C-alpha positions as CSV (number, residue, x, y, z in Angstrom):
1,X,-19.6,-5.1,-24.0
2,X,-18.4,-8.3,-21.9
3,X,-21.3,-10.1,-23.6
4,X,-19.5,-9.2,-27.2
5,X,-16.1,-10.0,-26.1
6,X,-17.5,-13.3,-25.0
7,X,-18.8,-13.5,-28.5
8,X,-15.6,-12.6,-30.3
9,X,-13.6,-15.1,-28.0
10,X,-15.8,-18.2,-29.2
11,X,-15.9,-16.9,-32.6
12,X,-11.9,-16.9,-32.9
13,X,-11.7,-20.4,-30.7
14,X,-14.1,-21.9,-33.6
15,X,-11.9,-19.9,-36.2
16,X,-8.8,-21.9,-34.9
17,X,-10.4,-25.0,-34.0
18,X,-12.3,-25.3,-37.0
19,X,-11.6,-23.6,-39.6
20,X,-7.7,-23.9,-39.2
21,X,-8.3,-27.6,-38.5
22,X,-6.0,-29.9,-40.8
23,X,-4.7,-33.3,-40.8
24,X,-1.3,-32.4,-40.3
25,X,-1.8,-29.9,-37.6
26,X,-3.8,-32.3,-35.9
27,X,-1.0,-34.3,-35.9
28,X,1.4,-31.6,-34.9
29,X,-0.3,-29.4,-32.4
30,X,-1.5,-32.3,-29.7
31,X,2.2,-33.5,-29.8
32,X,3.3,-30.0,-29.1
33,X,0.9,-29.4,-26.4
34,X,1.7,-32.4,-24.4
35,X,4.4,-31.1,-21.8
36,X,6.0,-34.5,-21.8
37,X,6.9,-34.8,-25.2
38,X,9.7,-31.4,-23.8
39,X,11.1,-33.3,-20.6
40,X,14.2,-34.0,-22.5
41,X,14.6,-30.6,-24.4
42,X,13.8,-29.2,-21.0
43,X,16.7,-31.1,-19.2
44,X,19.1,-30.5,-22.2
45,X,18.4,-26.5,-21.6
46,X,19.3,-26.8,-17.8
47,X,22.4,-28.6,-18.4
48,X,23.3,-26.2,-20.9
49,X,23.1,-23.4,-18.5
50,X,25.2,-25.1,-15.7
51,X,27.4,-26.5,-18.0
52,X,28.0,-24.0,-21.1
53,X,26.3,-20.7,-19.7
54,X,29.3,-19.3,-17.4
55,X,28.3,-17.8,-14.2
56,X,25.1,-16.0,-15.8
57,X,23.7,-19.7,-16.9
58,X,24.0,-21.0,-13.3
59,X,22.4,-18.2,-11.9
60,X,19.6,-18.2,-14.6
61,X,19.2,-21.9,-14.1
62,X,18.8,-21.9,-10.4
63,X,16.3,-18.7,-10.7
64,X,15.0,-20.9,-13.4
65,X,13.4,-23.6,-11.2
66,X,11.9,-20.4,-9.0
67,X,10.3,-19.0,-12.0
68,X,8.5,-22.3,-13.0
69,X,7.2,-23.1,-9.7
70,X,6.0,-19.2,-9.1
71,X,4.0,-19.1,-12.6
72,X,2.7,-22.7,-12.0
73,X,1.5,-21.7,-8.9
74,X,0.1,-18.4,-9.7
75,X,-2.0,-19.8,-12.4
76,X,-2.8,-23.1,-11.5
77,X,-3.6,-23.1,-7.9
78,X,-4.6,-19.1,-7.6
79,X,-6.1,-17.5,-10.7
80,X,-8.1,-20.7,-11.7
81,X,-9.7,-21.3,-8.8
82,X,-10.3,-17.6,-8.2
83,X,-11.8,-17.0,-11.7
84,X,-13.5,-20.7,-12.1
85,X,-13.7,-20.5,-15.8
86,X,-15.1,-23.8,-17.2
87,X,-13.2,-25.2,-20.5
88,X,-14.5,-24.8,-23.7
89,X,-14.0,-28.5,-24.3
90,X,-16.4,-29.1,-21.2
91,X,-19.1,-26.4,-22.4
92,X,-19.4,-26.8,-26.4
93,X,-19.9,-30.6,-28.0
94,X,-18.9,-29.7,-31.2
95,X,-15.3,-28.8,-30.9
96,X,-12.3,-30.8,-32.1
97,X,-11.1,-32.3,-28.9
98,X,-7.9,-33.7,-29.9
99,X,-6.1,-33.8,-26.3
100,X,-7.6,-35.1,-22.7
101,X,-10.3,-32.6,-21.3
102,X,-9.9,-32.2,-17.7
103,X,-12.5,-30.7,-15.3
104,X,-9.5,-27.9,-14.2
105,X,-10.4,-24.8,-14.7
106,X,-9.3,-22.3,-18.0
107,X,-8.4,-19.3,-17.1
108,X,-5.4,-18.5,-17.7
109,X,-3.5,-20.9,-19.9
110,X,-0.8,-22.7,-17.8
111,X,0.9,-23.5,-20.2
112,X,1.0,-19.8,-22.1
113,X,1.9,-18.6,-18.2
114,X,4.7,-21.0,-17.9
115,X,6.3,-21.0,-21.1
116,X,5.9,-17.3,-21.9
117,X,7.4,-16.8,-18.3
118,X,10.4,-19.0,-19.5
119,X,10.7,-17.3,-23.3
120,X,10.7,-13.6,-21.8
121,X,13.0,-14.7,-18.9
122,X,15.7,-16.1,-21.3
123,X,15.1,-13.3,-23.9
124,X,16.2,-10.8,-21.7
125,X,19.1,-12.7,-20.0
126,X,20.5,-14.1,-23.4
127,X,19.1,-11.6,-26.0
128,X,20.7,-13.2,-28.8
129,X,18.6,-16.6,-28.4
130,X,14.9,-14.5,-27.9
131,X,13.7,-15.4,-31.1
132,X,13.6,-19.7,-30.7
133,X,12.3,-19.1,-27.0
134,X,9.5,-16.8,-28.3
135,X,8.6,-19.0,-30.7
136,X,8.4,-22.4,-29.2
137,X,6.5,-20.4,-26.7
138,X,4.1,-19.2,-29.2
139,X,3.6,-22.4,-30.4
140,X,2.8,-24.0,-27.4
141,X,0.4,-21.2,-26.5
142,X,-1.6,-21.5,-29.9
143,X,-2.1,-25.1,-29.5
144,X,-3.9,-25.0,-26.7
145,X,-7.2,-23.5,-28.6
146,X,-6.5,-25.8,-31.3
147,X,-6.7,-28.7,-29.5
148,X,-9.8,-27.4,-27.7
149,X,-8.9,-27.1,-24.3
150,X,-8.7,-23.4,-23.9
151,X,-10.3,-20.3,-25.1
152,X,-7.9,-17.4,-26.8
153,X,-8.4,-15.1,-24.5
154,X,-7.3,-17.7,-21.9
155,X,-4.2,-17.9,-24.0
156,X,-3.4,-13.9,-24.3
157,X,-4.2,-13.5,-20.5
158,X,-1.4,-16.1,-19.9
159,X,1.1,-14.5,-22.3
160,X,0.5,-11.8,-20.6
161,X,0.8,-12.7,-17.0
162,X,3.9,-14.9,-17.6
163,X,5.7,-12.4,-19.5
164,X,5.4,-10.1,-16.9
165,X,7.0,-12.5,-14.1
166,X,9.7,-13.6,-16.7
167,X,10.7,-10.4,-17.0
168,X,10.6,-9.5,-13.3
169,X,12.6,-12.7,-12.6
170,X,15.0,-11.7,-15.3
171,X,15.7,-8.6,-13.8
172,X,16.6,-10.1,-10.4
173,X,19.0,-12.5,-12.3
174,X,21.1,-9.4,-14.3
175,X,20.7,-7.4,-10.8
176,X,22.3,-10.2,-9.0
177,X,24.9,-11.0,-11.6
178,X,26.1,-7.2,-12.0
179,X,25.7,-6.0,-8.3
180,X,27.6,-9.2,-6.8
181,X,29.9,-10.1,-9.1
182,X,31.2,-7.9,-11.4
183,X,31.8,-5.7,-8.5
184,X,34.0,-8.4,-7.4
185,X,35.3,-9.0,-10.9
186,X,36.6,-5.3,-10.8
187,X,38.0,-5.2,-7.5
188,X,39.9,-8.7,-8.4
189,X,41.2,-7.0,-11.9
190,X,42.0,-4.0,-9.9
191,X,44.3,-5.7,-7.5
192,X,46.0,-8.0,-10.4
193,X,46.9,-4.7,-11.4
194,X,48.5,-3.3,-8.5
195,X,50.2,-6.5,-8.1
196,X,51.9,-6.9,-11.5
197,X,52.9,-3.3,-11.7
């Protein structure tokens, strides 16, 4: 069974990396997969949370920092070193490797863990914007096997792990916002009603 799943994983890897390969995607996905290209977008999102997101946005911004540290360290420093799966770009010599192939381990994809953690986190807190968040995370995840540095199962595992962590963090934020701040608002409203009678 394990051998079958591995062969299936490799088949999907080559399907994404070879069969779907084309000149347009060869330009788009190396750009998408490079985290540095998203720094400005991340900064804009963070500033929008602080200045336009209201109280919930400011709480979400604070816990966003903790979330990113948690997902990145859990995947990069713990799971990768625990599982020690070699990257496909260091295993197969005929992959279309479109970015630098590092010596770090492969499972899970930290790109998938981090981006799905953030996407699910915001999708739960701000459900109106879940489609763009999940779309960006999906494109980022898909880019990893396309550029040849991850197996599809690395990405799938990263998506599941990140989604779970993001969901748990969103529950924390919503609980804090509801329990500690909405209750204060109710007390204030009640006081104002009494005062103006």
